[in-house]
C-alpha positions in Angstrom: -29.1 -162.6 123.1 -32.1 -164.5 124.3 -33.5 -167.8 123.1 -37.2 -168.4 122.7 -39.0 -171.6 122.1 -42.1 -171.5 120.0 -44.2 -174.6 120.3 -46.2 -175.4 117.2 -48.0 -178.5 116.0 -46.7 -180.0 112.8 -49.3 -178.3 110.6 -48.4 -174.9 112.0 -44.7 -175.5 111.6 -45.1 -176.6 108.0 -47.3 -173.6 107.2 -44.8 -171.1 108.7 -41.9 -172.8 106.9 -43.8 -172.6 103.6 -44.7 -168.9 104.1 -41.0 -168.1 104.9 -39.9 -169.8 101.7 -42.6 -168.2 99.6 -41.5 -164.8 100.8 -37.9 -165.5 100.1 -36.6 -165.8 103.7 -33.5 -168.0 104.3 -34.9 -169.4 107.5 -38.0 -169.5 109.6 -36.1 -167.4 112.2 -35.5 -164.6 109.7 -39.2 -164.7 108.7 -40.4 -164.5 112.3 -37.9 -161.6 113.0 -39.4 -159.7 110.1 -42.9 -160.3 111.3 -42.0 -159.0 114.8 -40.2 -156.0 113.2 -43.3 -155.3 111.1 -45.5 -155.5 114.1 -43.3 -153.0 115.9 -43.6 -150.7 112.9 -47.4 -150.9 113.1 -47.3 -150.0 116.7 -45.2 -147.0 116.0 -47.5 -145.9 113.2 -50.5 -146.4 115.5 -48.9 -144.3 118.2 -48.1 -141.5 115.6 -51.7 -141.7 114.4 -53.1 -141.4 117.8 -51.0 -138.3 118.5 -52.0 -136.7 115.2 -54.7 -134.0 115.2 -57.2 -135.9 113.0 -56.7 -139.3 111.3 -59.7 -140.7 109.6 -60.7 -144.2 110.7 -60.8 -145.2 107.1 -57.0 -144.8 106.8 -56.4 -147.1 109.7 -58.9 -149.6 108.5 -57.4 -149.5 105.0 -53.9 -150.1 106.4 -55.1 -153.0 108.6 -56.8 -154.6 105.5 -53.7 -154.2 103.4 -51.5 -155.5 106.2 -53.8 -158.6 106.6 -53.7 -159.2 102.8 -49.9 -159.0 102.8 -49.6 -161.4 105.8 -52.1 -163.9 104.3 -50.6 -163.9 100.8 -53.6 -162.2 99.2 -51.3 -160.1 97.0 -50.5 -159.9 93.3 -47.0 -160.4 91.9 -45.0 -157.2 91.4 -44.7 -158.1 87.7 -48.4 -157.6 87.3 -48.1 -154.0 88.4 -47.1 -153.0 84.9 -49.7 -155.1 83.1 -51.6 -153.0 80.6 -49.5 -149.9 81.1 -47.4 -150.4 78.0 -50.4 -151.1 75.7 -50.6 -148.6 72.9 -54.4 -149.0 72.6 
């Protein structure tokens, strides 16, 4: 196992710690590992897309936008997914 040191100013450290808590991670280290794993997944998907016959640019742009929204917290709670579906109107 390797150790890495990430130097952050206090504002950055607090921000990352808050994001980790908001997303339910037990530690900043777990959160950062998840971010690295997600980044690796994006790379694999990008490689797959580049090897495909034809992938519209809109798909990649849409994925990038959704990924950015997820990382920046611009998301709706899962509970809101069902809002309005049970209405008998």
